[in-house]
N, C-alpha and C positions, 0 to 999 in steps of 0.2 A: 811401545811397545807398540805390539800388532796388532791384524785384524784378521780375522777369521768368517771365514764365509762358507755357511754349510748348506746343502742344497737336497733337505731332507726327501726320500720320495713318494714318504703320503704324509696323513694325517699322526699316523699313530706315531711315525720316529722323528715329527715336528710338536706332538706333547713330550714325545721324551728330552729332545733338546729342550725347552723349556725349560722342563722340572731341574736337568741338570741344571743348568747355568744358574736359575731360584737361589738349589742348594748351594752353591759356590761362589755365591753374591758375588757373578758376574754380569756386570751392564751388557742385554741386548735390545735389538730392536725390531722388528717385524715389520715387511713390509708386502705389501697385497702385489700380485702381477698387474701390468696396466695393459695387459690384451684378455680381452674375453674368453674365459675357458672353453666356448663354442670353437671358435677362432681355432684354439691351440689345438683339440680335438681331431680337427678337420689337416690341419697341421701334419700333425701326425698321425694319423692316417693313410696321409698323403705318402710319406715317407716310408712306410712302412709297403704299401703297397709299390713303390718303386724297390725296395729292396727285395721284394717277393718277382719280382722282374715282371710286376703287370702294367709298366711304363713304354712312355713310344717316344723316342728320339728323333729329333729332327735337327738333321745340320742344318748348319750358319744358311750355308747359303742359302735355304729351303722354306726360310722365315716369311718373307715376302712373296713368295711366289701362290 
């Protein structure tokens, strides 16, 4: 049998997936993220800022100057 890994985007999706699996009598496990939610939010904010062009590029040669 195969293993499926789902990545719900919010609590509503997670709840719906759990309900469907319970009705179908599918065994499942839940696992909390090992990362601090505040840290994850900071990283995501930084990624969004880079996509918006708010980052600064530094050439490798200039890293230690």
